[in-house]
C-alpha positions, 0 to 999 in steps of 0.5 A: 405367824412365823415358824421357829427356827433353830437358833444360828450359829457361826457366821450366819448369827453374826449376819442375823445381828447386822440385819434389822428384826422386821417385827415392829418397824415395818408399821412404822414405814408405812406412812412413809412408803404411801407419802412416796407414793403419792408424791411420785403420783402427784409429780405424774399428774403434774408432768401430763397436766403440764404437757397437755398445756403445752401440746395445747399451746402448739397447736395454737401457734400453729394455727396462728404461723398459718394465719399470719402466713395468709394474711402475709400472702393478701397484704402482698397481693394487695399491694402488687394489685395497688402498685400495677394501679400506680404505675404511670401508664395505668393512670393514664389508660384509667385516665382516658377511660374516663374521657380525661385528656392531657392538660395543656400549660398550666398557668398559675394565681398570684396572691395578687391576682396576678396570673402567670404564664398562658393558660391554654385548653385542653384538647383530646389528641385524635384517635390512632386507628384501631386494627379491629374490623369493628365499625368505629364508634363515629358511625354508631354515633348520634348524627345530631351530636357535635363532632369530637374534637377541639372545639371552642364552646361559647363559654371557654369550658372543656366539654363534657365528656361521653356518657359511655365515659363516665365510670359508673358504681359497678365498674369501680373495685370495691375493697375488702376486708374480712371480718370487719 
């Protein structure tokens, strides 16, 4: 209920005519106001969901970058290990540990069966004296065993390496690949 007011005069009456009346037009504005509020609320909820999705993607991206860094470091460490084992002095040392000796002059077979070059037997060089005071391998070896060194066998083949020089499955490194 509105109070009855006295009629306005002069300048106030002119201003009152410029203002729309507040009666029936407020009912027509209600659906428009509700529509604007719903659109703003929907927009805010959409922004919240979009922001959450972006944050989740950001966390996943940082996790993948960390995993990539770890895998790159592991790959580089493995590559350094391969490079270290592929160096000529490392290969020679491992070959000697296996009982291998440097080969002599090579000989080649031609397609017609002719031999080119003069084949020679591969012999082990004399062992270098070790400065350690440990007993030598000759003192603990079997006295009935043939002496090491260049000895010709009747068949002309290279003698087999000592059993201690043959590597076991425990000596060789096993490659690892996580997750496979």
